[in-house]
SEFIZA-3560 file (N, C-alpha, C; in Angstrom, 3 decimals):
REM SEFIZA-3560
<numar><xx>-16.472</xx><yy>74.864</yy><zz>88.496</zz><atom>N</atom></numar>
<numar><xx>-16.567</xx><yy>74.344</yy><zz>90.170</zz><atom>CA</atom></numar>
<numar><xx>-17.165</xx><yy>72.969</yy><zz>89.644</zz><atom>C</atom></numar>
<numar><xx>-17.972</xx><yy>72.777</yy><zz>89.240</zz><atom>N</atom></numar>
<numar><xx>-18.110</xx><yy>70.835</yy><zz>89.305</zz><atom>CA</atom></numar>
<numar><xx>-16.607</xx><yy>70.197</yy><zz>88.508</zz><atom>C</atom></numar>
<numar><xx>-15.886</xx><yy>71.069</yy><zz>87.548</zz><atom>N</atom></numar>
<numar><xx>-14.353</xx><yy>70.287</yy><zz>87.468</zz><atom>CA</atom></numar>
<numar><xx>-13.381</xx><yy>69.959</yy><zz>88.814</zz><atom>C</atom></numar>
<numar><xx>-13.319</xx><yy>70.880</yy><zz>89.583</zz><atom>N</atom></numar>
<numar><xx>-12.858</xx><yy>71.162</yy><zz>90.914</zz><atom>CA</atom></numar>
<numar><xx>-13.588</xx><yy>69.481</yy><zz>91.326</zz><atom>C</atom></numar>
<numar><xx>-14.588</xx><yy>69.831</yy><zz>91.526</zz><atom>N</atom></numar>
<numar><xx>-15.287</xx><yy>68.702</yy><zz>92.382</zz><atom>CA</atom></numar>
<numar><xx>-15.445</xx><yy>67.276</yy><zz>91.842</zz><atom>C</atom></numar>
<numar><xx>-15.098</xx><yy>67.188</yy><zz>90.819</zz><atom>N</atom></numar>
<numar><xx>-14.959</xx><yy>65.903</yy><zz>89.752</zz><atom>CA</atom></numar>
<numar><xx>-13.252</xx><yy>65.496</yy><zz>89.880</zz><atom>C</atom></numar>
<numar><xx>-12.318</xx><yy>66.352</yy><zz>90.380</zz><atom>N</atom></numar>
<numar><xx>-11.244</xx><yy>66.480</yy><zz>90.546</zz><atom>CA</atom></numar>
<numar><xx>-10.721</xx><yy>65.402</yy><zz>91.768</zz><atom>C</atom></numar>
<numar><xx>-11.644</xx><yy>66.505</yy><zz>92.644</zz><atom>N</atom></numar>
<numar><xx>-11.905</xx><yy>65.854</yy><zz>94.548</zz><atom>CA</atom></numar>
<numar><xx>-12.211</xx><yy>64.324</yy><zz>94.356</zz><atom>C</atom></numar>
<numar><xx>-13.236</xx><yy>64.200</yy><zz>93.299</zz><atom>N</atom></numar>
<numar><xx>-13.654</xx><yy>62.544</yy><zz>93.859</zz><atom>CA</atom></numar>
<numar><xx>-12.467</xx><yy>61.514</yy><zz>93.832</zz><atom>C</atom></numar>
<numar><xx>-11.795</xx><yy>61.791</yy><zz>92.750</zz><atom>N</atom></numar>
<numar><xx>-10.399</xx><yy>60.919</yy><zz>91.993</zz><atom>CA</atom></numar>
<numar><xx>-9.942</xx><yy>60.645</yy><zz>92.930</zz><atom>C</atom></numar>
<numar><xx>-9.547</xx><yy>60.096</yy><zz>93.802</zz><atom>N</atom></numar>
<numar><xx>-8.216</xx><yy>59.699</yy><zz>94.543</zz><atom>CA</atom></numar>
<numar><xx>-6.723</xx><yy>59.108</yy><zz>93.960</zz><atom>C</atom></numar>
<numar><xx>-7.432</xx><yy>58.838</yy><zz>93.207</zz><atom>N</atom></numar>
<numar><xx>-6.027</xx><yy>58.144</yy><zz>92.079</zz><atom>CA</atom></numar>
<numar><xx>-5.652</xx><yy>56.607</yy><zz>92.899</zz><atom>C</atom></numar>
<numar><xx>-4.541</xx><yy>56.688</yy><zz>92.184</zz><atom>N</atom></numar>
<numar><xx>-3.950</xx><yy>55.235</yy><zz>92.974</zz><atom>CA</atom></numar>
<numar><xx>-3.499</xx><yy>55.592</yy><zz>94.167</zz><atom>C</atom></numar>
<numar><xx>-3.702</xx><yy>53.924</yy><zz>94.680</zz><atom>N</atom></numar>
<numar><xx>-3.697</xx><yy>53.886</yy><zz>96.369</zz><atom>CA</atom></numar>
<numar><xx>-1.888</xx><yy>54.217</yy><zz>96.182</zz><atom>C</atom></numar>
<numar><xx>-1.852</xx><yy>54.224</yy><zz>97.683</zz><atom>N</atom></numar>
<numar><xx>-0.197</xx><yy>54.481</yy><zz>97.867</zz><atom>CA</atom></numar>
<numar><xx>0.129</xx><yy>53.462</yy><zz>97.704</zz><atom>C</atom></numar>
<numar><xx>1.746</xx><yy>53.295</yy><zz>97.523</zz><atom>N</atom></numar>
<numar><xx>2.207</xx><yy>51.404</yy><zz>97.260</zz><atom>CA</atom></numar>
<numar><xx>1.766</xx><yy>50.718</yy><zz>98.926</zz><atom>C</atom></numar>
<numar><xx>1.931</xx><yy>51.624</yy><zz>100.152</zz><atom>N</atom></numar>
<numar><xx>2.250</xx><yy>50.639</yy><zz>101.242</zz><atom>CA</atom></numar>
<numar><xx>1.132</xx><yy>51.923</yy><zz>102.115</zz><atom>C</atom></numar>
<numar><xx>0.052</xx><yy>50.523</yy><zz>102.536</zz><atom>N</atom></numar>
<numar><xx>-0.837</xx><yy>51.645</yy><zz>103.878</zz><atom>CA</atom></numar>
<numar><xx>-1.768</xx><yy>50.668</yy><zz>104.196</zz><atom>C</atom></numar>
<numar><xx>-1.617</xx><yy>51.386</yy><zz>105.584</zz><atom>N</atom></numar>
<numar><xx>-2.439</xx><yy>50.653</yy><zz>106.211</zz><atom>CA</atom></numar>
<numar><xx>-3.814</xx><yy>50.214</yy><zz>106.405</zz><atom>C</atom></numar>
<numar><xx>-4.218</xx><yy>49.084</yy><zz>106.372</zz><atom>N</atom></numar>
<numar><xx>-6.016</xx><yy>49.114</yy><zz>105.968</zz><atom>CA</atom></numar>
<numar><xx>-6.686</xx><yy>48.485</yy><zz>107.664</zz><atom>C</atom></numar>
<numar><xx>-5.557</xx><yy>48.926</yy><zz>108.479</zz><atom>N</atom></numar>
<numar><xx>-6.957</xx><yy>48.463</yy><zz>109.747</zz><atom>CA</atom></numar>
<numar><xx>-6.950</xx><yy>47.016</yy><zz>109.858</zz><atom>C</atom></numar>
<numar><xx>-7.725</xx><yy>46.892</yy><zz>110.769</zz><atom>N</atom></numar>
<numar><xx>-8.370</xx><yy>45.757</yy><zz>111.846</zz><atom>CA</atom></numar>
<numar><xx>-9.630</xx><yy>45.266</yy><zz>110.873</zz><atom>C</atom></numar>
<numar><xx>-9.275</xx><yy>43.772</yy><zz>110.516</zz><atom>N</atom></numar>
<numar><xx>-10.421</xx><yy>42.653</yy><zz>109.955</zz><atom>CA</atom></numar>
<numar><xx>-10.663</xx><yy>41.729</yy><zz>111.064</zz><atom>C</atom></numar>
<numar><xx>-11.383</xx><yy>41.663</yy><zz>111.032</zz><atom>N</atom></numar>
<numar><xx>-12.225</xx><yy>40.369</yy><zz>111.633</zz><atom>CA</atom></numar>
<numar><xx>-12.831</xx><yy>39.034</yy><zz>111.105</zz><atom>C</atom></numar>
<numar><xx>-12.422</xx><yy>37.871</yy><zz>111.566</zz><atom>N</atom></numar>
<numar><xx>-13.230</xx><yy>36.682</yy><zz>110.828</zz><atom>CA</atom></numar>
<numar><xx>-13.857</xx><yy>36.045</yy><zz>111.488</zz><atom>C</atom></numar>
<numar><xx>-13.936</xx><yy>36.356</yy><zz>113.383</zz><atom>N</atom></numar>
<numar><xx>-15.199</xx><yy>35.698</yy><zz>113.332</zz><atom>CA</atom></numar>
<numar><xx>-15.169</xx><yy>36.307</yy><zz>114.645</zz><atom>C</atom></numar>
<numar><xx>-16.382</xx><yy>35.416</yy><zz>115.546</zz><atom>N</atom></numar>
<numar><xx>-16.912</xx><yy>36.047</yy><zz>116.848</zz><atom>CA</atom></numar>
<numar><xx>-16.219</xx><yy>34.924</yy><zz>117.810</zz><atom>C</atom></numar>
<numar><xx>-16.598</xx><yy>33.983</yy><zz>117.337</zz><atom>N</atom></numar>
<numar><xx>-15.584</xx><yy>32.856</yy><zz>118.647</zz><atom>CA</atom></numar>
<numar><xx>-15.054</xx><yy>32.152</yy><zz>117.921</zz><atom>C</atom></numar>
<numar><xx>-13.866</xx><yy>31.510</yy><zz>118.172</zz><atom>N</atom></numar>
<numar><xx>-13.011</xx><yy>32.611</yy><zz>119.267</zz><atom>CA</atom></numar>
<numar><xx>-12.900</xx><yy>33.609</yy><zz>117.972</zz><atom>C</atom></numar>
<numar><xx>-12.225</xx><yy>34.683</yy><zz>119.099</zz><atom>N</atom></numar>
<numar><xx>-11.951</xx><yy>35.799</yy><zz>118.001</zz><atom>CA</atom></numar>
<numar><xx>-11.209</xx><yy>35.922</yy><zz>117.174</zz><atom>C</atom></numar>
<numar><xx>-11.061</xx><yy>36.600</yy><zz>116.148</zz><atom>N</atom></numar>
<numar><xx>-10.236</xx><yy>36.217</yy><zz>114.982</zz><atom>CA</atom></numar>
<numar><xx>-9.810</xx><yy>37.486</yy><zz>114.113</zz><atom>C</atom></numar>
<numar><xx>-8.910</xx><yy>38.218</yy><zz>115.027</zz><atom>N</atom></numar>
<numar><xx>-8.573</xx><yy>39.349</yy><zz>113.905</zz><atom>CA</atom></numar>
<numar><xx>-7.640</xx><yy>39.146</yy><zz>113.647</zz><atom>C</atom></numar>
<numar><xx>-7.305</xx><yy>40.172</yy><zz>112.664</zz><atom>N</atom></numar>
<numar><xx>-5.877</xx><yy>41.395</yy><zz>112.219</zz><atom>CA</atom></numar>
<numar><xx>-5.350</xx><yy>42.514</yy><zz>111.602</zz><atom>C</atom></numar>
<numar><xx>-4.516</xx><yy>42.622</yy><zz>111.575</zz><atom>N</atom></numar>
<numar><xx>-3.705</xx><yy>44.163</yy><zz>110.764</zz><atom>CA</atom></numar>
<numar><xx>-3.675</xx><yy>44.000</yy><zz>109.564</zz><atom>C</atom></numar>
<numar><xx>-3.931</xx><yy>44.251</yy><zz>108.930</zz><atom>N</atom></numar>
<numar><xx>-4.215</xx><yy>44.515</yy><zz>107.040</zz><atom>CA</atom></numar>
<numar><xx>-2.711</xx><yy>45.347</yy><zz>107.062</zz><atom>C</atom></numar>
<numar><xx>-2.140</xx><yy>45.161</yy><zz>105.873</zz><atom>N</atom></numar>
<numar><xx>-1.630</xx><yy>46.437</yy><zz>104.971</zz><atom>CA</atom></numar>
<numar><xx>-1.653</xx><yy>45.706</yy><zz>103.315</zz><atom>C</atom></numar>
<numar><xx>-1.652</xx><yy>46.631</yy><zz>102.780</zz><atom>N</atom></numar>
<numar><xx>-1.976</xx><yy>46.725</yy><zz>101.386</zz><atom>CA</atom></numar>
<numar><xx>-0.935</xx><yy>47.297</yy><zz>100.827</zz><atom>C</atom></numar>
<numar><xx>-0.226</xx><yy>46.557</yy><zz>100.047</zz><atom>N</atom></numar>
<numar><xx>0.706</xx><yy>46.754</yy><zz>98.832</zz><atom>CA</atom></numar>
<numar><xx>0.287</xx><yy>47.523</yy><zz>97.562</zz><atom>C</atom></numar>
<numar><xx>0.277</xx><yy>47.935</yy><zz>96.531</zz><atom>N</atom></numar>
<numar><xx>-0.760</xx><yy>48.752</yy><zz>95.386</zz><atom>CA</atom></numar>
<numar><xx>-1.825</xx><yy>48.071</yy><zz>95.432</zz><atom>C</atom></numar>
<numar><xx>-2.680</xx><yy>48.512</yy><zz>96.311</zz><atom>N</atom></numar>
<numar><xx>-4.065</xx><yy>48.199</yy><zz>96.309</zz><atom>CA</atom></numar>
<numar><xx>-4.793</xx><yy>49.030</yy><zz>96.616</zz><atom>C</atom></numar>
<numar><xx>-6.965</xx><yy>49.350</yy><zz>96.518</zz><atom>N</atom></numar>
<numar><xx>-7.015</xx><yy>49.587</yy><zz>97.644</zz><atom>CA</atom></numar>
<numar><xx>-7.756</xx><yy>48.844</yy><zz>98.625</zz><atom>C</atom></numar>
<numar><xx>-7.509</xx><yy>49.578</yy><zz>100.202</zz><atom>N</atom></numar>
<numar><xx>-8.471</xx><yy>48.813</yy><zz>101.391</zz><atom>CA</atom></numar>
<numar><xx>-9.399</xx><yy>48.076</yy><zz>101.549</zz><atom>C</atom></numar>
<numar><xx>-10.297</xx><yy>48.301</yy><zz>100.153</zz><atom>N</atom></numar>
<numar><xx>-11.801</xx><yy>48.230</yy><zz>99.978</zz><atom>CA</atom></numar>
<numar><xx>-11.419</xx><yy>46.818</yy><zz>99.585</zz><atom>C</atom></numar>
<numar><xx>-10.249</xx><yy>46.796</yy><zz>98.630</zz><atom>N</atom></numar>
<numar><xx>-10.534</xx><yy>45.063</yy><zz>97.357</zz><atom>CA</atom></numar>
<numar><xx>-9.662</xx><yy>44.410</yy><zz>97.906</zz><atom>C</atom></numar>
<numar><xx>-8.630</xx><yy>44.931</yy><zz>98.865</zz><atom>N</atom></numar>
<numar><xx>-8.162</xx><yy>43.489</yy><zz>99.599</zz><atom>CA</atom></numar>
<numar><xx>-8.598</xx><yy>42.944</yy><zz>101.331</zz><atom>C</atom></numar>
<numar><xx>-9.410</xx><yy>43.844</yy><zz>101.729</zz><atom>N</atom></numar>
<numar><xx>-10.118</xx><yy>43.616</yy><zz>102.952</zz><atom>CA</atom></numar>
<numar><xx>-11.443</xx><yy>42.438</yy><zz>102.356</zz><atom>C</atom></numar>
<numar><xx>-11.707</xx><yy>42.887</yy><zz>101.272</zz><atom>N</atom></numar>
<numar><xx>-12.484</xx><yy>41.399</yy><zz>100.321</zz><atom>CA</atom></numar>
<numar><xx>-12.146</xx><yy>40.543</yy><zz>100.285</zz><atom>C</atom></numar>
<numar><xx>-10.767</xx><yy>40.615</yy><zz>99.688</zz><atom>N</atom></numar>
<numar><xx>-9.924</xx><yy>39.348</yy><zz>99.384</zz><atom>CA</atom></numar>
<numar><xx>-9.601</xx><yy>38.231</yy><zz>100.472</zz><atom>C</atom></numar>
<numar><xx>-8.764</xx><yy>39.709</yy><zz>101.362</zz><atom>N</atom></numar>
<numar><xx>-9.105</xx><yy>38.873</yy><zz>102.757</zz><atom>CA</atom></numar>
<numar><xx>-10.057</xx><yy>37.595</yy><zz>103.537</zz><atom>C</atom></numar>
<numar><xx>-10.852</xx><yy>38.680</yy><zz>103.807</zz><atom>N</atom></numar>
<numar><xx>-12.131</xx><yy>38.014</yy><zz>104.403</zz><atom>CA</atom></numar>
<numar><xx>-12.620</xx><yy>36.710</yy><zz>103.308</zz><atom>C</atom></numar>
<numar><xx>-12.447</xx><yy>36.745</yy><zz>101.566</zz><atom>N</atom></numar>
<numar><xx>-13.187</xx><yy>35.680</yy><zz>101.289</zz><atom>CA</atom></numar>
<numar><xx>-11.925</xx><yy>34.689</yy><zz>101.587</zz><atom>C</atom></numar>
<numar><xx>-10.663</xx><yy>34.318</yy><zz>101.986</zz><atom>N</atom></numar>
<numar><xx>-9.857</xx><yy>33.631</yy><zz>102.423</zz><atom>CA</atom></numar>
<numar><xx>-9.813</xx><yy>33.582</yy><zz>103.592</zz><atom>C</atom></numar>
<numar><xx>-10.184</xx><yy>33.992</yy><zz>104.611</zz><atom>N</atom></numar>
<numar><xx>-10.453</xx><yy>33.923</yy><zz>105.870</zz><atom>CA</atom></numar>
<numar><xx>-11.533</xx><yy>33.155</yy><zz>106.516</zz><atom>C</atom></numar>
<numar><xx>-12.561</xx><yy>33.565</yy><zz>105.906</zz><atom>N</atom></numar>
<numar><xx>-14.114</xx><yy>33.224</yy><zz>106.272</zz><atom>CA</atom></numar>
<numar><xx>-14.334</xx><yy>31.833</yy><zz>104.978</zz><atom>C</atom></numar>
<numar><xx>-14.330</xx><yy>31.832</yy><zz>103.720</zz><atom>N</atom></numar>
<numar><xx>-15.512</xx><yy>31.675</yy><zz>102.918</zz><atom>CA</atom></numar>
<numar><xx>-14.388</xx><yy>30.213</yy><zz>102.487</zz><atom>C</atom></numar>
<numar><xx>-12.761</xx><yy>29.975</yy><zz>103.201</zz><atom>N</atom></numar>
<numar><xx>-11.416</xx><yy>29.027</yy><zz>102.128</zz><atom>CA</atom></numar>
<numar><xx>-11.143</xx><yy>29.294</yy><zz>101.323</zz><atom>C</atom></numar>
<numar><xx>-11.893</xx><yy>30.369</yy><zz>100.205</zz><atom>N</atom></numar>
<numar><xx>-11.548</xx><yy>30.912</yy><zz>98.612</zz><atom>CA</atom></numar>
<numar><xx>-10.187</xx><yy>31.665</yy><zz>98.636</zz><atom>C</atom></numar>
<numar><xx>-9.571</xx><yy>31.462</yy><zz>97.641</zz><atom>N</atom></numar>
<numar><xx>-8.520</xx><yy>32.608</yy><zz>96.776</zz><atom>CA</atom></numar>
<numar><xx>-8.988</xx><yy>32.722</yy><zz>95.283</zz><atom>C</atom></numar>
<numar><xx>-8.881</xx><yy>33.689</yy><zz>95.155</zz><atom>N</atom></numar>
<numar><xx>-9.318</xx><yy>34.058</yy><zz>94.114</zz><atom>CA</atom></numar>
<numar><xx>-8.474</xx><yy>33.748</yy><zz>92.794</zz><atom>C</atom></numar>
<numar><xx>-8.841</xx><yy>34.258</yy><zz>91.340</zz><atom>N</atom></numar>
<numar><xx>-7.870</xx><yy>33.309</yy><zz>90.209</zz><atom>CA</atom></numar>
<numar><xx>-6.445</xx><yy>34.477</yy><zz>90.362</zz><atom>C</atom></numar>
<numar><xx>-5.384</xx><yy>34.273</yy><zz>89.740</zz><atom>N</atom></numar>
<numar><xx>-4.637</xx><yy>34.591</yy><zz>89.897</zz><atom>CA</atom></numar>
<numar><xx>-3.432</xx><yy>34.867</yy><zz>91.163</zz><atom>C</atom></numar>
<numar><xx>-4.037</xx><yy>34.376</yy><zz>92.542</zz><atom>N</atom></numar>
<numar><xx>-3.320</xx><yy>34.612</yy><zz>93.513</zz><atom>CA</atom></numar>
<numar><xx>-3.101</xx><yy>33.704</yy><zz>94.215</zz><atom>C</atom></numar>
<numar><xx>-1.791</xx><yy>34.028</yy><zz>95.065</zz><atom>N</atom></numar>
<numar><xx>-1.076</xx><yy>32.495</yy><zz>95.854</zz><atom>CA</atom></numar>
<numar><xx>-1.601</xx><yy>33.474</yy><zz>97.524</zz><atom>C</atom></numar>
<numar><xx>-0.877</xx><yy>32.339</yy><zz>98.146</zz><atom>N</atom></numar>
<numar><xx>-1.053</xx><yy>32.685</yy><zz>99.545</zz><atom>CA</atom></numar>
<numar><xx>-0.028</xx><yy>31.799</yy><zz>100.205</zz><atom>C</atom></numar>
<numar><xx>0.898</xx><yy>32.364</yy><zz>100.666</zz><atom>N</atom></numar>
<numar><xx>1.533</xx><yy>31.638</yy><zz>102.358</zz><atom>CA</atom></numar>
<numar><xx>1.352</xx><yy>32.054</yy><zz>103.833</zz><atom>C</atom></numar>
<numar><xx>1.718</xx><yy>31.330</yy><zz>104.721</zz><atom>N</atom></numar>
<numar><xx>1.697</xx><yy>31.659</yy><zz>106.308</zz><atom>CA</atom></numar>
<numar><xx>3.292</xx><yy>31.425</yy><zz>107.023</zz><atom>C</atom></numar>
<numar><xx>3.675</xx><yy>32.378</yy><zz>107.333</zz><atom>N</atom></numar>
<numar><xx>5.201</xx><yy>31.893</yy><zz>108.427</zz><atom>CA</atom></numar>
<numar><xx>4.464</xx><yy>33.089</yy><zz>109.637</zz><atom>C</atom></numar>
<numar><xx>4.201</xx><yy>31.756</yy><zz>110.817</zz><atom>N</atom></numar>
<numar><xx>4.115</xx><yy>32.493</yy><zz>112.119</zz><atom>CA</atom></numar>
<numar><xx>2.689</xx><yy>32.750</yy><zz>112.245</zz><atom>C</atom></numar>
<numar><xx>2.150</xx><yy>33.783</yy><zz>112.671</zz><atom>N</atom></numar>
<numar><xx>1.527</xx><yy>34.872</yy><zz>112.755</zz><atom>CA</atom></numar>
<numar><xx>1.210</xx><yy>36.016</yy><zz>111.858</zz><atom>C</atom></numar>
<numar><xx>1.829</xx><yy>35.485</yy><zz>110.415</zz><atom>N</atom></numar>
<numar><xx>1.301</xx><yy>36.927</yy><zz>109.839</zz><atom>CA</atom></numar>
<numar><xx>1.403</xx><yy>35.405</yy><zz>108.140</zz><atom>C</atom></numar>
<numar><xx>-0.051</xx><yy>36.020</yy><zz>107.777</zz><atom>N</atom></numar>
<numar><xx>-0.474</xx><yy>35.047</yy><zz>106.284</zz><atom>CA</atom></numar>
<numar><xx>0.305</xx><yy>36.561</yy><zz>105.233</zz><atom>C</atom></numar>
<numar><xx>0.291</xx><yy>36.214</yy><zz>104.246</zz><atom>N</atom></numar>
<numar><xx>0.057</xx><yy>37.112</yy><zz>102.830</zz><atom>CA</atom></numar>
<numar><xx>-0.268</xx><yy>36.425</yy><zz>101.512</zz><atom>C</atom></numar>
<numar><xx>-0.970</xx><yy>36.583</yy><zz>100.962</zz><atom>N</atom></numar>
<numar><xx>-1.358</xx><yy>36.594</yy><zz>99.600</zz><atom>CA</atom></numar>
<numar><xx>-0.980</xx><yy>37.395</yy><zz>98.917</zz><atom>C</atom></numar>
<numar><xx>-0.484</xx><yy>37.362</yy><zz>97.357</zz><atom>N</atom></numar>
<numar><xx>0.474</xx><yy>38.200</yy><zz>96.620</zz><atom>CA</atom></numar>
<numar><xx>-0.461</xx><yy>37.641</yy><zz>95.323</zz><atom>C</atom></numar>
<numar><xx>-0.470</xx><yy>38.399</yy><zz>94.377</zz><atom>N</atom></numar>
<numar><xx>-1.240</xx><yy>38.438</yy><zz>92.919</zz><atom>CA</atom></numar>
<numar><xx>-0.060</xx><yy>39.020</yy><zz>92.246</zz><atom>C</atom></numar>
<numar><xx>1.084</xx><yy>39.557</yy><zz>92.302</zz><atom>N</atom></numar>
<numar><xx>2.344</xx><yy>39.570</yy><zz>91.233</zz><atom>CA</atom></numar>
<numar><xx>3.638</xx><yy>40.317</yy><zz>92.336</zz><atom>C</atom></numar>
<numar><xx>4.462</xx><yy>40.538</yy><zz>91.429</zz><atom>N</atom></numar>
<numar><xx>5.473</xx><yy>41.102</yy><zz>92.356</zz><atom>CA</atom></numar>
<numar><xx>5.126</xx><yy>42.191</yy><zz>93.367</zz><atom>C</atom></numar>
<numar><xx>4.129</xx><yy>43.442</yy><zz>92.921</zz><atom>N</atom></numar>
<numar><xx>3.654</xx><yy>44.274</yy><zz>93.474</zz><atom>CA</atom></numar>
<numar><xx>2.374</xx><yy>44.454</yy><zz>94.404</zz><atom>C</atom></numar>
<numar><xx>1.416</xx><yy>43.875</yy><zz>94.135</zz><atom>N</atom></numar>
<numar><xx>-0.015</xx><yy>43.752</yy><zz>94.201</zz><atom>CA</atom></numar>
<numar><xx>0.596</xx><yy>42.346</yy><zz>95.340</zz><atom>C</atom></numar>
<numar><xx>0.091</xx><yy>42.903</yy><zz>96.673</zz><atom>N</atom></numar>
<numar><xx>0.352</xx><yy>42.103</yy><zz>98.204</zz><atom>CA</atom></numar>
<numar><xx>-0.699</xx><yy>42.416</yy><zz>99.279</zz><atom>C</atom></numar>
<numar><xx>-0.663</xx><yy>41.116</yy><zz>100.155</zz><atom>N</atom></numar>
<numar><xx>-1.811</xx><yy>42.142</yy><zz>100.929</zz><atom>CA</atom></numar>
<numar><xx>-0.772</xx><yy>41.328</yy><zz>102.424</zz><atom>C</atom></numar>
<numar><xx>-0.264</xx><yy>42.046</yy><zz>103.277</zz><atom>N</atom></numar>
<numar><xx>-0.171</xx><yy>41.248</yy><zz>104.428</zz><atom>CA</atom></numar>
<numar><xx>-1.109</xx><yy>41.557</yy><zz>105.686</zz><atom>C</atom></numar>
<numar><xx>-1.147</xx><yy>40.384</yy><zz>106.467</zz><atom>N</atom></numar>
<numar><xx>-2.353</xx><yy>40.609</yy><zz>107.702</zz><atom>CA</atom></numar>
<numar><xx>-1.722</xx><yy>39.462</yy><zz>109.079</zz><atom>C</atom></numar>
<numar><xx>-1.080</xx><yy>40.340</yy><zz>109.942</zz><atom>N</atom></numar>
<numar><xx>-0.709</xx><yy>39.893</yy><zz>111.015</zz><atom>CA</atom></numar>
<numar><xx>-2.131</xx><yy>39.429</yy><zz>111.917</zz><atom>C</atom></numar>
<numar><xx>-1.623</xx><yy>38.255</yy><zz>111.992</zz><atom>N</atom></numar>
<numar><xx>-2.932</xx><yy>37.689</yy><zz>113.135</zz><atom>CA</atom></numar>
<numar><xx>-2.424</xx><yy>38.230</yy><zz>114.808</zz><atom>C</atom></numar>
<numar><xx>-3.957</xx><yy>38.383</yy><zz>114.966</zz><atom>N</atom></numar>
<numar><xx>-4.041</xx><yy>38.446</yy><zz>117.017</zz><atom>CA</atom></numar>
<numar><xx>-5.481</xx><yy>37.667</yy><zz>117.268</zz><atom>C</atom></numar>
<numar><xx>-4.865</xx><yy>36.320</yy><zz>117.529</zz><atom>N</atom></numar>
<numar><xx>-5.846</xx><yy>35.467</yy><zz>118.430</zz><atom>CA</atom></numar>
<numar><xx>-5.745</xx><yy>34.297</yy><zz>117.510</zz><atom>C</atom></numar>
<numar><xx>-7.169</xx><yy>34.000</yy><zz>117.410</zz><atom>N</atom></numar>
<numar><xx>-7.082</xx><yy>32.762</yy><zz>116.508</zz><atom>CA</atom></numar>
<numar><xx>-7.567</xx><yy>32.871</yy><zz>115.427</zz><atom>C</atom></numar>
<numar><xx>-6.850</xx><yy>31.309</yy><zz>114.313</zz><atom>N</atom></numar>
<numar><xx>-6.770</xx><yy>31.691</yy><zz>113.273</zz><atom>CA</atom></numar>
<numar><xx>-7.939</xx><yy>31.137</yy><zz>112.254</zz><atom>C</atom></numar>
<numar><xx>-7.637</xx><yy>32.495</yy><zz>111.535</zz><atom>N</atom></numar>
<numar><xx>-9.500</xx><yy>32.380</yy><zz>111.122</zz><atom>CA</atom></numar>
<numar><xx>-10.098</xx><yy>30.701</yy><zz>110.077</zz><atom>C</atom></numar>
<numar><xx>-10.859</xx><yy>30.885</yy><zz>110.158</zz><atom>N</atom></numar>
<numar><xx>-11.492</xx><yy>29.527</yy><zz>109.984</zz><atom>CA</atom></numar>
<numar><xx>-11.274</xx><yy>28.958</yy><zz>108.912</zz><atom>C</atom></numar>
<numar><xx>-11.878</xx><yy>29.384</yy><zz>108.093</zz><atom>N</atom></numar>
<numar><xx>-11.109</xx><yy>28.704</yy><zz>106.508</zz><atom>CA</atom></numar>
<numar><xx>-9.801</xx><yy>28.780</yy><zz>106.025</zz><atom>C</atom></numar>
<numar><xx>-8.668</xx><yy>29.667</yy><zz>106.900</zz><atom>N</atom></numar>
<numar><xx>-7.626</xx><yy>30.529</yy><zz>106.048</zz><atom>CA</atom></numar>
<numar><xx>-6.667</xx><yy>29.028</yy><zz>105.760</zz><atom>C</atom></numar>
<numar><xx>-6.406</xx><yy>28.132</yy><zz>106.723</zz><atom>N</atom></numar>
<numar><xx>-5.410</xx><yy>26.508</yy><zz>105.447</zz><atom>CA</atom></numar>
<numar><xx>-5.926</xx><yy>26.197</yy><zz>104.675</zz><atom>C</atom></numar>
<numar><xx>-7.196</xx><yy>26.392</yy><zz>104.388</zz><atom>N</atom></numar>
<numar><xx>-8.115</xx><yy>26.020</yy><zz>103.305</zz><atom>CA</atom></numar>
<numar><xx>-7.905</xx><yy>26.894</yy><zz>102.309</zz><atom>C</atom></numar>
<numar><xx>-7.576</xx><yy>28.035</yy><zz>102.238</zz><atom>N</atom></numar>
<numar><xx>-7.879</xx><yy>28.818</yy><zz>101.381</zz><atom>CA</atom></numar>
<numar><xx>-5.919</xx><yy>28.741</yy><zz>100.924</zz><atom>C</atom></numar>
<numar><xx>-5.484</xx><yy>28.639</yy><zz>101.702</zz><atom>N</atom></numar>
<numar><xx>-3.547</xx><yy>28.897</yy><zz>101.875</zz><atom>CA</atom></numar>
<numar><xx>-2.998</xx><yy>27.686</yy><zz>100.910</zz><atom>C</atom></numar>
<numar><xx>-3.517</xx><yy>26.443</yy><zz>100.769</zz><atom>N</atom></numar>
<numar><xx>-3.873</xx><yy>25.378</yy><zz>99.895</zz><atom>CA</atom></numar>
<numar><xx>-3.752</xx><yy>25.461</yy><zz>98.584</zz><atom>C</atom></numar>
<numar><xx>-5.585</xx><yy>26.645</yy><zz>98.841</zz><atom>N</atom></numar>
<numar><xx>-5.603</xx><yy>26.547</yy><zz>97.136</zz><atom>CA</atom></numar>
<numar><xx>-4.797</xx><yy>27.402</yy><zz>96.781</zz><atom>C</atom></numar>
<numar><xx>-4.539</xx><yy>27.313</yy><zz>95.113</zz><atom>N</atom></numar>
<numar><xx>-3.373</xx><yy>28.128</yy><zz>94.625</zz><atom>CA</atom></numar>
<numar><xx>-4.292</xx><yy>28.900</yy><zz>93.700</zz><atom>C</atom></numar>
<numar><xx>-5.617</xx><yy>29.320</yy><zz>93.536</zz><atom>N</atom></numar>
<numar><xx>-6.231</xx><yy>30.377</yy><zz>92.703</zz><atom>CA</atom></numar>
<numar><xx>-6.030</xx><yy>30.409</yy><zz>91.424</zz><atom>C</atom></numar>
<numar><xx>-5.899</xx><yy>29.196</yy><zz>90.945</zz><atom>N</atom></numar>
<numar><xx>-6.417</xx><yy>28.379</yy><zz>89.806</zz><atom>CA</atom></numar>
<numar><xx>-7.470</xx><yy>28.159</yy><zz>89.674</zz><atom>C</atom></numar>
<numar><xx>-8.049</xx><yy>29.317</yy><zz>88.604</zz><atom>N</atom></numar>
<numar><xx>-9.091</xx><yy>28.689</yy><zz>87.574</zz><atom>CA</atom></numar>
<numar><xx>-9.792</xx><yy>27.406</yy><zz>87.146</zz><atom>C</atom></numar>
<numar><xx>-10.986</xx><yy>26.954</yy><zz>87.055</zz><atom>N</atom></numar>
<numar><xx>-10.705</xx><yy>25.630</yy><zz>86.726</zz><atom>CA</atom></numar>
<numar><xx>-11.007</xx><yy>25.504</yy><zz>85.302</zz><atom>C</atom></numar>
//
């Protein structure tokens, strides 16, 4: 019985592509987006996106770019996060996308 409970608790690797739902960057003006995680857990993707859009920081090894209303953060060929914006631009998105995620 204990073995079955342990197996059920381990979700395994995240799916190749998954809808991570809506992310909210601020109240005024309202800034939201719809996230998609590629080869990563939504919880980690959400944390990385909020660090970028709200704090203006990009983690070491990550890069980012924006095309119209979508921005993409990429770690490598597989691990990436796409956010389609709806509303105002996140407060510090421009700063985050200028930063290359290099360690000091």
